C-alpha positions in Angstrom: -57.4 20.3 -93.7 -59.8 17.4 -93.4 -62.6 15.6 -95.3 -65.5 16.7 -93.1 -67.3 19.7 -94.5 -68.1 22.5 -92.0 -70.0 25.6 -93.1 -69.9 28.8 -91.1 -73.6 28.1 -90.2 -72.7 24.6 -88.9 -70.1 26.1 -86.7 -72.4 28.7 -85.3 -74.9 26.0 -84.4 -72.1 24.0 -82.7 -71.2 27.1 -80.6 -74.8 28.0 -80.0 -73.7 31.6 -80.7 -75.2 34.8 -82.0 -74.2 35.5 -85.6 -74.0 38.1 -88.3 -73.7 36.0 -91.5 -73.0 37.3 -95.0 -72.6 33.9 -96.6 -74.1 31.0 -94.6 -72.6 28.3 -96.9 -69.0 29.5 -96.6 -66.8 26.3 -96.1 -64.4 26.3 -93.2 -61.2 24.2 -93.5 -58.6 26.1 -91.5 -58.7 27.6 -88.0 -56.5 30.7 -87.7 -55.3 32.5 -84.6 -52.6 34.7 -86.2 -53.3 37.2 -89.0 -49.7 36.7 -90.2 -50.0 33.0 -90.7 -52.8 32.4 -93.2 -52.6 29.6 -95.7 -55.9 29.8 -97.5 -58.0 32.9 -96.5 -61.1 32.0 -98.4 -61.8 28.9 -96.2 -60.2 30.0 -92.9 -62.0 31.0 -89.7 -60.1 33.7 -87.6 -60.4 33.5 -83.8 -59.8 36.9 -82.1 -58.0 35.4 -79.1 -56.8 37.6 -76.3 -53.9 35.6 -74.9 -51.1 38.1 -75.2 -52.6 40.8 -77.2 -56.3 41.5 -78.0 -56.9 39.5 -81.2 -59.7 41.9 -82.1 -57.1 44.5 -83.0 -55.9 42.3 -85.8 -59.2 41.7 -87.5 -58.4 44.4 -90.0 -55.1 42.7 -90.8 -56.8 39.4 -91.3 -59.5 41.1 -93.5 -56.8 42.7 -95.7 -55.3 39.2 -96.2 -58.6 37.9 -97.5 -60.3 36.3 -94.4 -64.0 36.8 -94.3 -65.0 34.5 -91.4 -64.4 35.5 -87.7 -65.2 34.4 -84.2 -65.3 37.4 -81.9 -66.3 38.4 -78.4 -66.7 42.2 -79.0 -69.8 42.7 -81.1 -68.8 46.2 -82.2 -66.2 44.6 -84.6 -69.1 42.9 -86.5 -70.3 46.3 -87.7 -67.1 47.2 -89.5 -67.2 44.8 -92.4 -70.5 44.2 -94.3 -69.1 41.3 -96.5 -68.0 39.1 -93.6 -69.4 36.3 -91.4 -69.2 36.9 -87.7 -69.8 34.5 -84.9 -70.2 36.3 -81.6 -69.3 34.4 -78.4 -68.7 35.1 -74.8 -65.1 33.6 -74.8 -63.2 33.1 -78.0 -60.8 30.5 -76.6 -63.7 28.4 -75.2 -65.2 28.6 -78.7 -62.0 27.3 -80.3 -61.9 24.4 -77.8 -65.6 23.5 -78.3 -65.2 23.3 -82.0 -62.2 20.9 -81.5 -64.3 18.8 -79.1 -67.1 18.5 -81.7 -64.6 17.6 -84.4 -62.9 15.0 -82.2 -66.4 13.4 -81.4 -66.8 12.6 -85.1 -63.9 10.0 -84.9 -63.4 6.8 -83.1 -59.7 7.2 -83.6 -57.2 5.3 -81.4 -55.4 8.0 -79.5 -52.3 8.3 -77.3 -52.2 11.3 -74.9 -48.9 12.4 -73.4 -48.3 14.7 -70.5 -45.6 15.5 -68.0 -43.1 18.3 -67.5 -40.2 17.2 -69.7 -39.9 14.9 -72.7 -43.4 15.1 -74.0 -42.4 16.2 -77.5 -39.5 13.9 -77.9 -41.6 10.9 -76.8 -44.3 11.9 -79.2 -41.9 12.2 -82.1 -40.1 8.9 -81.3 -43.4 7.1 -81.1 -44.2 8.5 -84.5 -40.9 7.0 -85.8 -41.6 3.7 -84.1 -45.3 3.3 -85.1 -45.6 5.0 -88.5 -45.0 1.8 -90.4 -48.2 0.3 -88.8 -50.4 3.4 -88.6 -51.4 6.5 -90.5 -50.6 8.9 -87.7 -51.8 12.4 -86.9 -49.7 14.1 -84.2 -49.3 17.5 -82.6 -47.2 19.8 -84.8 -43.9 20.6 -83.0 -44.9 21.1 -79.3 -48.5 22.3 -79.8 -49.6 21.3 -76.3 -51.3 24.3 -74.8 -55.0 25.4 -74.4 -54.7 26.8 -77.9 -52.2 24.3 -79.5 -54.2 21.2 -78.6 -57.5 22.2 -80.3 -55.5 23.3 -83.4 -53.8 19.9 -83.5 -57.0 17.9 -83.0 -58.7 19.9 -85.8 -56.3 18.2 -88.3 -57.8 14.7 -87.7 -59.0 13.2 -90.9 -60.7 10.0 -92.2 -57.4 8.5 -93.3 -55.8 8.7 -89.8 -55.7 5.5 -87.8 -53.7 6.7 -84.8 -53.5 10.1 -83.0 -50.6 11.1 -80.8 -51.2 14.4 -78.9 -49.3 16.0 -76.1 -50.9 18.2 -73.4 -49.2 20.8 -71.3 -50.7 22.9 -68.5 -49.3 25.7 -66.4 -52.2 26.1 -63.8 -55.1 24.3 -62.2 -58.4 23.6 -64.0 -56.7 23.4 -67.4 -56.4 19.7 -68.1 -60.1 18.7 -68.0 -60.7 20.7 -71.2 -57.7 19.2 -72.9 -58.9 15.7 -71.9 -62.3 16.4 -73.6 -60.5 17.5 -76.8 -57.9 14.7 -77.0 -60.0 11.8 -75.5 -57.0 9.5 -75.2 -57.4 5.7 -75.1 -53.8 5.3 -74.1 -52.0 7.6 -71.6 -48.3 8.2 -71.1 -46.8 10.2 -68.2 -43.3 11.5 -68.8 -40.8 13.0 -66.3 -42.5 15.3 -63.8 -39.9 18.1 -63.3 -40.1 21.7 -62.1 -41.3 23.3 -65.3 -44.4 25.5 -64.8 -44.5 24.7 -61.1 -45.4 28.3 -60.2 -49.0 27.7 -61.3 -49.5 25.0 -58.6 -49.5 24.9 -54.8 -47.4 21.7 -54.7 -45.8 19.1 -57.0 -48.6 16.7 -56.0 -51.3 19.2 -57.1 -49.6 19.5 -60.4 -49.4 15.7 -60.8 -53.1 15.2 -59.9 -54.1 17.9 -62.4 -52.0 16.3 -65.2 -53.5 12.9 -64.5 -57.0 14.2 -65.3 -56.0 13.7 -69.0 -56.2 10.0 -68.4 -59.4 9.8 -66.4 -61.1 7.6 -69.1 -58.0 5.9 -70.6 -58.0 2.2 -71.3 -54.2 1.9 -70.7 -51.9 4.1 -68.6 -48.1 3.9 -69.0 -46.0 5.4 -66.2 -43.1 5.0 -63.8 -44.1 4.5 -60.1 -41.1 6.8 -59.4 -43.2 9.7 -60.8 -46.3 9.0 -58.6 -44.8 8.2 -55.2 -47.4 10.4 -53.4 -50.4 8.7 -54.9 -52.4 5.6 -53.8 -53.0 2.7 -56.2 -56.6 3.8 -56.5 -55.5 7.3 -57.7 -53.5 6.0 -60.6 -55.7 6.2 -63.8 -56.4 3.7 -66.5 -58.4 0.5 -66.6 -55.1 -1.2 -67.2 -51.6 0.1 -66.2 -48.2 -0.7 -67.5 -45.3 0.4 -65.3 -41.5 0.8 -65.9 -38.8 1.7 -63.4 -35.0 1.8 -63.1 -35.2 1.5 -59.3 -38.1 -0.8 -58.2 -40.3 -3.6 -59.4 -42.3 -2.8 -62.5 -43.8 -4.4 -65.6 -40.6 -3.3 -67.3 -37.8 -3.3 -64.7 -34.5 -1.9 -66.0 -31.6 -3.8 -64.4 -28.7 -2.5 -66.5 -27.8 0.6 -68.5 -24.4 0.3 -70.2 -22.9 2.9 -72.6 -21.3 1.4 -75.8 -19.8 3.6 -78.6 -22.4 6.4 -79.0 -25.2 4.0 -78.0 -26.6 2.6 -74.8 -27.3 -1.1 -74.1 -30.2 -1.7 -71.7 -31.3 -5.0 -70.0 -34.6 -5.4 -68.2 -37.0 -7.9 -66.7 -40.3 -8.3 -68.5 -42.8 -11.0 -67.9 -40.2 -12.8 -65.7 -37.7 -12.9 -68.6 -34.6 -10.9 -69.3 -34.9 -8.8 -72.5 -32.7 -6.2 -74.0 -32.6 -3.2 -76.4 -30.1 -0.7 -77.8 -30.8 3.0 -77.8 -28.7 5.2 -80.2 -28.2 7.8 -77.4 -26.2 8.1 -74.2 -27.5 11.2 -72.4 -29.7 10.7 -69.4 -32.9 12.4 -70.7 -32.8 10.4 -74.0 -32.3 7.2 -72.1 -35.4 7.9 -70.0 -37.5 9.0 -73.0 -36.3 5.9 -74.8 -37.4 3.6 -72.0 -40.8 5.3 -72.0 -41.1 4.4 -75.7 -39.8 0.8 -75.0 -42.5 0.4 -72.4 -45.2 1.8 -74.7 -44.3 -0.6 -77.5 -44.4 -3.6 -75.1 -47.7 -2.3 -73.6 -49.2 -2.1 -77.1 -48.4 -5.7 -77.7 -45.1 -5.6 -79.7 -42.7 -8.3 -79.0 -39.4 -7.5 -77.3 -37.5 -8.4 -80.5 -39.7 -6.0 -82.6 -39.3 -3.3 -80.1 -35.5 -3.7 -80.0 -35.1 -3.6 -83.8 -37.1 -0.4 -84.1 -35.7 1.4 -81.0 -32.1 1.0 -82.3 -33.1 2.9 -85.4 -34.4 6.0 -83.6 -33.0 9.2 -84.9 -32.3 12.5 -83.3 -35.3 14.8 -83.1 -34.6 18.5 -83.7 -37.7 20.3 -82.5 -36.3 23.7 -83.4 -35.5 25.4 -86.6 -31.9 26.8 -86.7 -31.2 30.1 -88.4 -27.5 30.3 -89.4 -25.2 32.3 -91.6 -24.7 30.7 -94.9 -22.2 30.9 -97.8 -22.3 33.9 -100.2 -24.1 36.2 -97.7 -27.1 33.8 -97.4 -29.2 33.1 -94.3 -29.9 29.4 -93.8 -33.0 28.0 -92.0 -32.1 24.5 -91.1 -35.0 22.1 -90.5 -33.3 19.3 -92.3 -34.8 16.3 -90.4 -38.4 17.2 -90.2 -40.8 16.9 -93.0 -44.6 17.0 -92.8 -47.3 19.6 -93.8 -47.8 21.0 -90.3 -44.1 21.7 -89.7 -43.7 23.0 -93.2 -46.3 25.7 -92.6 -44.5 26.7 -89.4 -41.1 26.8 -91.2 -42.6 28.9 -94.0 -44.0 31.3 -91.5 -40.5 31.7 -90.0 -39.0 32.1 -93.5 -41.6 34.8 -94.2 -40.3 36.7 -91.1 -36.9 37.1 -92.6 -36.5 40.4 -94.4 -32.7 40.6 -94.8 -32.8 39.2 -98.4 -35.5 39.8 -101.0 -35.1 36.3 -102.4 -36.6 33.2 -100.6 -35.6 29.7 -101.6 -37.0 26.4 -100.3 -35.1 23.1 -100.6 -37.6 20.3 -99.8 -37.7 16.5 -100.2 -40.7 14.5 -101.1 -42.9 13.8 -98.0 -44.0 10.4 -96.8 -46.7 9.0 -94.6 -48.9 12.1 -94.8 -52.1 10.2 -95.5 -52.7 12.1 -98.7 -52.3 11.0 -102.3 -49.4 12.7 -104.2 -51.6 15.0 -106.2 -53.4 16.4 -103.2 -50.1 16.6 -101.2 -48.1 18.5 -103.7 -51.0 20.7 -104.7 -51.2 21.8 -101.0 -47.5 22.4 -100.9 -47.6 24.4 -104.1 -50.4 26.6 -102.6 -48.3 27.0 -99.4 -45.3 28.2 -101.3 -47.3 30.6 -103.4 -49.1 32.0 -100.3 -45.7 32.6 -98.6 -44.2 34.2 -101.8 -41.3 31.8 -102.1 -39.2 32.7 -105.2 -37.4 29.4 -105.8 -38.1 25.7 -105.1 -35.6 22.9 -105.3 -37.4 19.6 -105.0 -35.6 16.4 -104.2 -37.2 13.0 -104.8 -38.9 11.3 -107.8 -42.4 11.8 -106.4 -42.2 15.6 -106.0 -40.4 15.8 -109.4 -43.4 14.1 -111.1 -45.6 17.1 -110.0 -43.2 19.9 -111.2 -46.1 21.4 -113.2 -48.0 22.4 -110.1 -45.3 24.8 -108.9 -45.6 28.3 -110.5 -42.1 29.6 -109.6 -38.5 29.1 -110.4 -37.9 25.3 -109.9 -35.2 22.7 -110.1 -35.8 19.0 -109.3 -33.4 16.2 -108.5 -34.0 12.5 -108.0 -32.0 12.3 -104.8 -29.6 14.2 -102.5 -26.6 12.9 -104.3 -27.8 14.4 -107.6 -28.3 17.8 -105.9 -24.8 17.7 -104.4 -23.3 16.9 -107.8 -25.1 19.9 -109.3 -24.4 22.2 -106.3 -21.7 24.3 -107.9 -24.1 25.3 -110.7 -27.0 26.4 -108.5 -25.7 29.9 -107.6 -26.9 30.5 -104.0 -26.2 34.1 -103.1 -27.9 36.8 -100.9 -31.0 34.8 -100.2 -32.8 33.1 -97.3 -32.9 29.4 -97.8 -35.2 26.9 -96.0 -33.9 23.3 -95.9 -36.6 20.8 -95.1 -36.3 17.1 -95.7 -37.4 13.6 -94.6 -34.7 11.7 -92.7 -33.9 9.2 -95.4 -32.7 12.1 -97.7 -29.9 13.0 -95.3 -30.4 16.8 -95.8 -27.7 17.4 -93.1 -25.3 17.0 -96.0 -27.0 19.9 -97.9 -27.0 22.0 -94.7 -23.3 21.5 -94.4 -22.7 22.7 -97.9 -24.7 25.8 -97.5 -23.7 26.8 -94.0 -20.6 28.8 -93.1 -18.1 26.8 -91.1 -19.2 27.1 -87.4 -16.4 28.0 -85.0 -16.6 25.5 -82.2 -17.7 28.2 -79.8 -21.3 29.0 -80.4 -23.9 31.4 -78.9 -27.3 29.8 -79.2 -30.3 32.2 -79.1 -33.7 30.9 -78.4 -36.1 33.1 -80.3 -39.2 31.5 -78.8 -37.9 32.3 -75.3 -37.4 35.9 -76.5 -41.0 36.1 -77.7 -42.1 34.6 -74.3 -40.2 37.4 -72.5 -41.8 40.0 -74.8 -45.3 38.6 -73.9 -44.4 38.7 -70.2 -43.7 42.4 -70.4 -46.7 43.1 -72.6 -48.9 41.5 -69.9 -47.6 44.2 -67.5 -48.6 47.1 -69.6 -51.8 49.2 -69.5 -54.0 49.2 -72.6 -52.5 51.3 -75.4 -49.0 51.6 -74.0 -46.4 51.0 -76.8 -43.1 49.2 -76.7 -39.7 50.4 -77.9 -37.3 47.5 -78.0 -33.6 48.2 -77.5 -31.5 46.5 -80.1 -28.4 48.6 -79.6 -24.9 47.0 -79.2 -25.8 44.1 -81.6 -28.9 43.4 -79.6 -26.9 43.0 -76.4 -24.6 40.6 -78.3 -27.3 38.4 -79.6 -27.6 39.6 -83.2 -28.8 42.3 -85.6 -31.5 41.7 -88.2 -32.2 38.3 -86.8 -33.6 39.9 -83.6 -35.1 42.9 -85.3 -37.0 40.7 -87.8 -38.5 38.8 -84.8 -39.5 42.0 -83.0 -41.0 43.5 -86.2 -43.0 40.3 -86.8 -44.3 40.4 -83.2 -45.4 44.0 -83.7 -43.3 46.0 -81.3 -43.8 49.7 -82.0 -40.2 51.1 -82.1 -36.6 49.9 -82.2 -33.7 51.8 -80.6 -30.1 51.6 -81.6 -27.0 53.3 -80.3 -25.5 54.6 -83.5 -26.6 55.4 -87.0 -24.7 52.6 -88.6 -26.6 50.1 -86.6 -29.9 51.6 -87.8 -28.6 51.7 -91.4 -27.8 48.0 -91.3 -31.3 47.2 -90.1 -32.8 49.3 -92.9 -30.7 47.5 -95.5 -31.9 44.2 -94.0 -35.5 45.1 -94.7 -36.6 46.4 -91.3 -39.3 49.0 -91.7 -40.2 49.8 -88.1 -39.4 53.3 -86.8 -35.8 53.3 -85.4 -34.5 55.8 -82.8 -30.8 56.5 -82.8 -29.7 57.3 -79.3 -26.2 58.7 -80.0 -26.5 60.6 -83.3 -23.2 62.1 -84.4 -23.2 65.1 -86.6 -21.2 63.4 -89.4 -24.1 60.8 -89.6 -27.0 63.3 -89.9 -27.2 63.0 -93.7 -27.3 59.2 -93.5 -30.0 59.4 -90.7 -32.1 61.5 -93.0 -31.5 59.3 -96.0 -32.5 56.1 -94.2 -35.4 57.6 -92.3 -33.9 57.1 -88.9 -35.0 59.2 -85.9 -32.4 60.9 -83.9 -32.4 61.4 -80.1 -31.8 65.1 -79.5 -30.2 65.8 -76.1 -28.7 69.3 -76.4 -29.3 72.6 -78.2 -26.1 72.1 -80.1 -27.2 68.8 -81.5 -30.7 70.2 -82.3 -29.2 73.2 -84.2 -26.8 71.0 -86.0 -29.5 68.7 -87.2 -31.8 71.6 -88.2 -28.9 73.0 -90.3 -28.5 69.6 -92.0 -32.2 69.1 -92.9 -33.1 70.2 -96.5 -35.0 73.5 -96.5 -38.1 71.9 -98.0 -38.2 69.1 -95.3 -41.2 69.2 -93.0 -41.9 67.3 -89.8 -38.9 65.1 -89.7 -39.3 62.9 -86.6 -37.0 63.5 -83.6 -36.9 62.4 -80.0 -36.2 64.9 -77.1 -34.1 63.5 -74.2 -34.7 65.1 -70.8 -32.2 64.7 -68.0 -34.3 63.8 -64.9 -31.4 62.6 -62.8 -29.1 60.2 -64.7 -26.8 63.2 -65.6 -25.5 61.5 -68.7 -27.3 63.1 -71.7 -30.4 65.2 -71.9 -31.8 68.7 -71.6 -31.7 70.3 -68.1 -34.5 72.5 -66.7 -32.5 75.6 -67.6 -32.6 74.6 -71.3 -36.4 74.1 -71.5 -37.4 77.7 -72.4 -34.9 78.0 -75.3 -35.8 74.5 -76.4 -39.5 75.3 -76.4 -38.9 78.3 -78.5 -36.9 76.4 -81.1 -39.5 73.6 -81.3 -42.4 76.0 -81.6 -40.7 77.9 -84.4 -39.4 75.0 -86.6 -41.7 73.3 -89.0 -38.9 71.1 -90.3 -39.1 68.7 -87.3 -41.8 66.9 -85.4 -41.2 65.7 -81.8 -42.1 62.1 -82.0 -41.4 61.5 -78.3 -40.1 63.1 -75.2 -38.3 60.8 -72.8 -35.9 60.3 -70.0 -34.0 57.5 -68.3 -34.5 55.9 -64.8 -31.4 55.5 -62.8 -32.3 52.7 -60.4 -35.8 51.5 -61.1 -35.0 47.9 -60.0 -33.5 48.9 -56.6 -35.9 49.4 -53.8 -33.4 51.4 -51.8 -33.6 54.2 -54.4 -37.4 54.2 -54.8 -37.6 57.8 -53.4 -35.2 59.0 -56.1 -37.1 57.1 -58.9 -40.4 58.7 -57.8 -38.7 62.1 -58.0 -37.4 61.3 -61.5 -40.9 60.4 -62.7 -42.3 63.6 -61.2 -39.6 65.8 -62.7 -40.1 64.2 -66.1 -43.8 64.8 -65.9 -43.3 68.5 -65.2 -40.6 69.1 -67.8 -42.4 67.2 -70.6 -45.7 69.0 -69.8 -43.9 72.3 -70.4 -42.7 71.1 -73.8 -46.1 69.6 -74.7 -47.7 73.0 -74.0 -45.9 74.7 -76.9 -46.5 71.9 -79.4 -49.7 71.6 -81.4 -49.7 67.9 -81.0 -49.1 65.3 -78.3 -45.8 63.4 -78.6 -45.3 60.0 -76.9 -43.9 60.2 -73.4 -41.6 57.4 -72.0 -39.2 56.9 -69.1 -39.6 53.3 -68.1 -36.9 50.7 -68.8 -37.1 47.0 -68.2 -37.2 47.1 -64.4 -39.4 50.2 -64.6 -42.0 48.1 -66.4 -41.9 45.5 -63.6 -42.0 47.8 -60.6 -43.3 51.2 -61.7 -46.7 51.0 -63.4 -47.3 54.8 -62.9 -44.2 55.4 -65.1 -45.5 53.7 -68.2 -46.9 56.9 -69.8 -47.4 56.3 -73.6 -44.5 53.9 -74.2 -41.9 51.8 -72.4 -38.3 50.9 -73.5 -37.7 47.2 -73.1 -34.0 46.2 -73.1 -32.2 43.4 -71.2 -35.6 41.9 -70.1 -36.1 40.6 -73.6 -33.0 38.6 -73.2 -34.1 37.1 -69.9 -32.6 39.4 -67.2 -34.4 41.8 -64.9 -32.8 43.1 -61.7 -36.3 43.7 -60.3 -37.1 40.0 -60.4 -35.7 37.4 -58.0 -33.5 35.1 -60.0 -35.2 36.4 -63.2 -38.4 34.5 -62.1 -41.0 34.3 -64.9 -38.4 35.1 -67.6 -37.0 32.6 -70.0 -33.3 32.1 -70.7 -32.7 33.1 -74.3 -29.0 32.5 -74.7 -26.5 29.6 -74.2 -22.8 30.0 -74.8 -21.0 26.7 -75.4 -17.7 25.5 -76.7 -15.9 22.1 -77.0 -13.0 20.3 -75.5 -9.9 20.3 -77.8 -7.6 18.1 -75.8 -7.3 16.3 -72.4 -4.0 16.0 -70.6 -2.9 14.1 -67.4 -0.4 16.1 -65.3 1.9 15.0 -62.6 2.3 16.4 -59.1 3.5 20.0 -59.1 3.1 20.6 -62.8 1.8 24.0 -63.8 -0.8 25.2 -66.4 -0.8 28.3 -68.7 1.1 31.5 -68.9 3.3 32.7 -66.0 2.8 29.2 -64.4 -0.2 30.6 -62.5 -2.2 27.3 -62.6 -0.6 24.9 -60.2 -1.6 21.2 -59.7 0.3 20.2 -56.5 -1.3 16.7 -56.5 -1.4 16.3 -60.3 -4.7 15.5 -62.1 -6.3 16.1 -65.5 -7.0 19.3 -67.5 -9.2 19.9 -70.5 -8.4 22.7 -73.0 -11.6 24.3 -74.5 -11.9 26.5 -77.6 -12.8 29.9 -76.0 -10.6 32.7 -74.8 -10.5 36.4 -74.2 -10.7 37.1 -77.9 -14.1 35.4 -77.9 -15.2 37.6 -75.0 -14.3 35.2 -72.1 -12.9 37.7 -69.7 -9.4 37.2 -68.3 -10.8 37.7 -64.8 -12.3 34.3 -65.1 -8.8 32.7 -64.9 -7.2 30.8 -62.0 -10.4 29.1 -60.7 -12.6 32.2 -60.7 -14.7 31.0 -63.6 -16.4 27.6 -64.1 -18.0 25.7 -67.0 -20.4 22.8 -67.2 -19.0 19.5 -68.6 -21.2 16.4 -68.5 -23.4 18.1 -66.0 -20.7 19.0 -63.6 -19.2 22.4 -62.8 -15.4 22.5 -63.3 -13.1 25.4 -62.5 -10.7 27.2 -64.8 -7.0 26.7 -64.1 -4.3 29.0 -65.1 -4.7 32.2 -67.1 -7.3 32.7 -69.8 -5.5 32.6 -73.2 -6.5 34.6 -76.3 -8.2 31.6 -77.9 -8.3 28.9 -75.3 -9.1 28.2 -71.6 -7.9 25.3 -69.5 -10.3 23.5 -67.0 -9.5 21.3 -64.1 -11.3 18.0 -64.8 -9.5 15.8 -62.3 -11.5 12.7 -61.5 -13.8 13.1 -64.5 -14.3 11.1 -67.7 -13.9 13.8 -70.4 -12.8 13.4 -74.0 -12.1 15.7 -76.9 -15.3 16.9 -78.6 -17.3 17.0 -75.4 -19.4 20.1 -74.9 -18.5 22.7 -72.3 -21.2 25.2 -71.3 -20.0 28.7 -70.4 -23.5 29.8 -69.4 -27.1 28.5 -69.7 -30.2 28.3 -67.5 -28.5 26.1 -64.9 -25.2 27.9 -64.9 -26.7 31.3 -64.9 -25.0 34.4 -66.4 -25.9 36.3 -63.3 -23.5 34.0 -61.3 -20.8 34.6 -63.9 -21.2 38.4 -63.6 -21.0 38.2 -59.8 -17.8 36.1 -60.1 -15.9 39.0 -61.7 -17.9 41.9 -60.2 -19.7 43.0 -63.3 -23.2 42.8 -64.8 -24.8 40.5 -67.4 -24.9 43.4 -70.0 -21.1 43.5 -70.0 -20.7 39.7 -70.5 -23.2 39.6 -73.3 -22.0 42.6 -75.2 -18.4 41.4 -75.0 -19.0 38.1 -76.8 -16.9 38.5 -79.9 -18.4 38.6 -83.4 -16.2 35.6 -84.3 -18.4 33.5 -82.0 -21.1 32.2 -84.4 -24.7 32.9 -83.5 -27.2 30.2 -84.1 -30.9 31.1 -83.8 -33.5 28.5 -82.7 -37.2 28.8 -83.4 -39.9 26.2 -82.7 
């Protein structure tokens, strides 16, 4: 929200658009693109974007939540609500961007623009830490750097701001010019130019040239010549340039990088003098991002001494919320080192997605450097908490405590974190979802540690944003109106239960599918309201299926008759799903069963066939395309016969993940999306276009040096004829790390290098050959991630990713990340 007053009529003039206005003087403070994320409906303007799903479909949702101002491209929607304001444009995204450009034009704000492939968000956040003492800074929330995110970020500029820091990301040609008009950076920063989003460009040079359009009118450009090797001097933007390099002459030429106890000591040549700084990090990416910040401070006129003093105090930036299991059956959303209004709104949205507990608690510190006076700030926070239906607030800090009267909910206030910790035993946290959000100086990591169950050193990290990205990828493949059933059986392929179902429900999939009734019951108890199909209903579970409104897959006459006999006599139209065997020969009705099945379905009023479906055998394998085509044809014929005896049209579905990718004619009314959600599709080369959702990691327990001829592990199967070093890590076959990975078959990543197993895999531990490496206890060992792909692991032991994922033990803690 900002000081400038925009009426809906003003915005219509800015957009030069057709209108249907009910209240011309309606004030607009917020721009909204998601009907689920509305802070203040009265003064919000909803943009019906069509990026992943047609935003016009959600106008009614937004209306029900109180929004009365809309920007639309389909004029027919303006006729549905007589008490609303509608601005009708040719392209809704362009309208959003044009409003942001107009808003940006009202300010002569000094602005830093950041682009690159990697490091944009970290550099932005570190510059915020470094410069906040001198400026009132407005910056992109989290990583809002897209064609949508940038205008939403720039809209937040207000009179109080004295510096803007915005990042810009692109994935295709002809995107940056618009972002440049919105941001209008005086100062440009180019970060590392990696391979991310490279598929949208013909070459790396084309991607670089497109990115540099952001700085076409910049006064100052900060870069490394190592990033722009293919460009001439004339092609480098900026009226002035400031360069840095670790390998060649530059304005800031790094001459030494030396690790020292959890830090890094850097020396460089600057203005013909040797200068130094200490960075509180040691990994390669952080050092590079830290050098970019060092160069920026020097380019902005800070002295080497000032820069060194501030850089040494940089703190870790967690750009992702963590969802973890907590004490006393609580769910913990840990955002303990991020505290500003924008990120609070994002965190509250994520809190609102969680349905597993009816009670929602927020633990928040007072906020600093927001540019608002305390009354306005805490009034806005109070409104946010009310809007998101938070039940309890625990405020920490004297400033927020002074405004306790603004919060109309259950509250407790403490002067500092120490006081909270002292009172912790009396606060009774149980069966609730708790958001922890605090400014760095309050050290909320201590609170997180109190509330979180002890994490086993072997952790499966699940990236919920990546999962949403994969969902959008498959949605983009569907014809209009085709529904999605998401497979969450087998503990969501090992990734979780309600955590995944909540996400899918929030992102409006149409159905969920589980293997057994108890999985569906657990989801119902966790607040999941989506329709749930049970794929293997057992007769003893029929009563529970009915009680919890689950929908059984019916695959035989015996199962159908058993279910009909269990239904109460007064029951009518209980939803069921009919499984047809079109060639898998696992479960399902055969052609010979169809006549008898048709008679039962026609006669019974107790049930309603919600869907008829079958299962493709080899939809991802081109060699079996003839068989797949016959399956689809057989399914069409058999389902048509059943539909003919019904007085309604059930949903038809046969496509699985690879079927969505390769068989558009098999989409029918719905598709079943399974392993593709988690980043794997046998129909895609190296899972191209999918995002990795899971990382399995563990830690080194001990390092040993062995002499020539010594052996490792049970039965002395690991032999070191020339001696060497081994590391023992905290994962074994009880965690799901298959014994077949032993004796050098499996490999893990330590410090960026693949190292083989040695000896047999133990129940709780595995030994790795780390000869010639500098490894110490506590170092991280990656079992699989994007670089060390699970597909490779599966091939190593002649299995498939499904088996590896579903075998990960429940004792391995799941931590969910959301940005």
